Each structure stands twice: as structure tokens, then as C-alpha cells.
C-alpha positions in Angstrom: 0.4 -0.3 0.0 3.1 2.7 1.0 4.7 1.8 -2.6 1.4 2.6 -4.6 0.5 5.4 -2.5 4.4 6.6 -3.1 3.8 5.6 -7.0 0.7 7.9 -7.3 2.2 10.4 -5.6 5.1 10.6 -7.9 2.9 10.1 -10.9 1.1 13.3 -9.7 4.0 15.4 -8.7 5.4 14.6 -12.8 2.0 15.1 -14.6 0.7 17.9 -13.3 3.8 20.5 -11.9 6.3 18.5 -13.7 4.7 18.6 -17.2 3.7 22.3 -16.9 7.5 23.0 -16.3 8.9 21.5 -18.7 6.3 22.8 -21.1 7.7 26.6 -20.1 11.1 25.9 -18.8 12.8 29.4 -18.9 10.7 31.2 -20.1 8.7 34.3 -18.8 4.8 34.3 -18.6 4.9 37.1 -21.8 7.4 34.9 -23.8 4.3 32.6 -23.4 1.7 34.8 -23.9 3.9 36.0 -27.4 2.5 35.2 -31.1 5.8 34.2 -32.9 5.8 33.5 -36.4 4.5 30.4 -37.4 1.9 30.0 -34.8 -0.8 29.7 -37.7 1.3 27.3 -39.7 -0.7 24.6 -37.3 -4.6 25.3 -37.5 -5.2 22.6 -34.1 -2.2 22.0 -32.0 -2.5 19.3 -29.9 0.4 20.3 -27.9 3.0 22.9 -27.3 6.1 23.7 -25.8 8.5 26.5 -25.2 11.9 26.9 -23.5 14.5 29.6 -23.3 17.0 31.4 -22.4 19.8 34.3 -22.1 22.8 34.8 -23.9 25.0 37.2 -23.2 25.4 37.7 -27.2 23.4 39.7 -30.2 21.3 37.8 -32.8 24.0 38.1 -34.6 26.1 35.7 -33.1 23.6 33.2 -32.5 21.5 33.1 -35.8 25.0 31.5 -37.8 24.9 28.4 -35.6 21.0 28.4 -35.7 21.3 28.7 -39.8 23.8 25.9 -39.7 21.8 23.2 -38.2 20.9 19.4 -39.3 21.5 16.5 -40.0 25.7 16.6 -42.3 25.6 20.3 -41.6 26.6 21.7 -37.8 24.7 19.3 -36.2 21.6 19.7 -33.0 24.1 21.0 -30.3 22.8 19.0 -27.9 23.8 15.5 -26.2 26.0 14.1 -29.5 26.1 11.1 -28.3 22.0 10.5 -28.0 21.4 12.1 -31.7 24.3 9.8 -33.1 22.9 6.9 -31.1 19.6 7.4 -32.2 21.6 8.1 -35.8 19.7 11.7 -35.8 23.7 12.9 -36.2 26.5 11.0 -38.1 28.9 14.0 -36.7 29.8 15.5 -33.8 28.1 19.9 -33.0 30.2 21.8 -34.8 32.0 24.2 -32.6 32.6 27.0 -35.8 30.9 28.4 -38.0 31.1 26.6 -40.9 30.4 29.2 -44.6 29.0 26.8 -46.8 25.1 26.6 -44.6 24.6 29.5 -44.2 22.0 30.5 -46.5 18.4 29.7 -45.8 15.7 29.9 -47.5 11.8 29.9 -47.7 11.8 26.2 -48.8 14.6 25.1 -47.9 15.4 21.2 -46.9 17.2 20.0 -43.3 17.3 16.8 -43.2 17.4 15.5 -39.5 19.5 11.7 -40.1 19.4 9.9 -43.7 15.8 9.2 -43.6 15.0 11.1 -47.0 11.7 11.0 -44.7 13.3 13.1 -41.7 13.5 16.5 -43.2 12.8 20.0 -41.7 11.1 22.1 -44.1 12.6 26.4 -44.0 9.3 27.7 -43.2 10.5 31.8 -42.5 14.3 33.0 -42.4 14.6 36.1 -41.5 18.0 37.4 -40.0 19.0 37.1 -37.5 15.5 37.2 -35.9 12.9 33.8 -36.4 13.5 31.0 -38.2 11.0 28.6 -38.8 10.4 24.5 -39.4 7.5 22.8 -40.4 7.3 18.8 -41.0 4.8 16.4 -41.5 4.4 13.0 -42.0 1.3 11.3 -42.4 -1.4 12.9 -39.8 1.1 14.3 -37.5 2.6 17.8 -37.6 5.4 19.7 -36.3 6.4 23.3 -36.0 9.6 24.8 -34.8 9.9 27.8 -33.9 13.3 29.8 -32.5 12.6 33.7 -31.9 16.0 35.9 -31.1 15.0 38.9 -29.3 17.8 41.6 -28.2 17.1 42.9 -24.3 20.3 45.4 -24.6 23.5 45.3 -27.1 24.7 42.4 -25.1 21.8 39.9 -24.5 19.9 38.3 -26.4 16.5 36.0 -25.0 16.8 32.8 -27.2 13.4 31.1 -27.3 12.2 28.0 -29.0 8.2 26.6 -29.4 7.5 23.5 -30.8 4.0 23.0 -31.3 3.0 19.5 -32.5 -0.9 18.5 -34.3 -1.0 14.7 -33.3 -3.3 11.9 -34.6 -6.3 10.6 -31.6 -4.8 7.5 -30.7 -3.6 5.1 -28.0 -0.3 4.6 -29.1 0.3 8.7 -29.9 -0.7 9.4 -26.6 1.7 7.1 -25.0 3.8 8.0 -27.7 3.5 11.9 -27.2 4.0 11.1 -23.2 7.5 9.4 -24.1 9.0 12.0 -25.9 7.6 14.8 -24.0 10.6 14.5 -20.9 13.1 13.2 -23.8 11.8 16.7 -26.1 12.4 18.4 -22.7 16.0 17.1 -22.1 17.4 17.6 -25.1 16.1 21.0 -26.2 17.1 22.6 -23.1 20.5 20.9 -23.7 21.0 22.5 -27.0 19.6 25.9 -26.4 22.1 25.4 -23.7 24.7 24.7 -26.7 23.8 27.3 -28.6 24.5 29.8 -25.7 27.4 29.0 -25.4 29.1 28.9 -28.6 26.8 32.4 -28.7 28.7 33.6 -25.9 32.8 31.3 -27.4 31.8 33.9 -30.8 31.1 36.6 -29.4 33.8 36.7 -27.0 36.3 36.4 -30.0 34.8 39.0 -32.1 35.3 41.2 -29.2 39.0 40.3 -29.4 39.3 40.9 -33.6 37.3 44.1 -33.9 37.7 43.7 -37.8 36.4 39.9 -38.0 33.4 40.2 -40.4 29.9 39.0 -39.1 29.2 36.0 -40.5 25.1 36.3 -40.7 22.2 34.1 -43.4 
């Protein structure tokens, strides 16, 4: 009986405050309520989650890392060993700007692994402020949005919002319950990886004021 109550308490803590915390990590109430480019791409979303972090760098120092994301590109800046284990990446995430991947346009494809079905389509690319990806497979839809909001000349709020429309079925419900914590763990680490790289890039540019910014 005691074990059953303990399990129930853990489930309730995860289902209510735990899931809410994961779905809003690092965000402010204003950011959660904010309309972001790409919100209208899914008419009837079934789930949405946001994560945010303050980066001590300008949007121009963050954008190049976003522009080069993807398989056989710059990576995802998260837990590389997990992304490589599941075949999403084939190499460690880049720790430098890759000029050949800096041009993004609406309609471009960004692969997530060798499976040609796992491809993000660029729905919006407004350097250095907004980047929106769209993914559709069967009746599953996913929009992945990035917003770069400058607080001043030295700080930027980096916001990620993921919104899905998931078909109603017991199998998909169970899959999403598994994916929620996994997505949170990987996305949180990704934002911290972007923050680390952008702040290092800013420091390098400060040391070399003649260095041109590489922005798509």
C-alpha cells in the first residue's frame, strides 16, 4: 500500500507541476503569451512547449549556429552521443561557423538523419530574428520556432517553441508521453549549447573587432 501511494505521488507530481515546468522552462509569462512567427501553421495544435535562455551575445552571434543546424551540417548542439545513437547525427556538433550552410531560404530542407522522410522544411527565415521549421509525416505535424529577441546590445533572449498536431490514438498518446521528457531534455541542452557557442563567438569578435559577422 505504501509503495502504491508513493508511485501515485510521483505520477501526480510529474503529471501536474512536472509537465508544466518542462513545457515552460526558462520562459516568462509574457513570452508564453507572445505571438511568434509560425504560430498559424498548425490550425488545431494538440501540444505546445517552450524553452528559453538568456544569451550574453547579440542575435547576430546566435543566428549562424541556427542557420547551420542539421544532419551532415552543423548538428544540433545537444547531447551528441544520443543524437548519434539514434541516427539523427553522424558527427559531433560543430564548434565553428560553417560558411557553406549560412544561406537559408523558405522551402529549403534540413535533414535530421539519413532517412529522407525526416526532413525539416524552412517555413520562415528572417535573419537574425526568426527561424521556423515545419515537419509533416502522415497526419502528424510539427512546427519548430526560434525567436531571437535582443534585450540590449549585449543580451538576447533565445526562445524555442515546438507545436504539434498529433492524431488521436492510444499509441500516439503513449508515444507523446514518452517524447515530452525526451524532447525537453534534448531541447534544453541544445539551447545551452547554442548559448555557449554564441557567447564564445562574441568573445572572439570582441578580441578581433575587425572580424566580419557571418550572418545568413
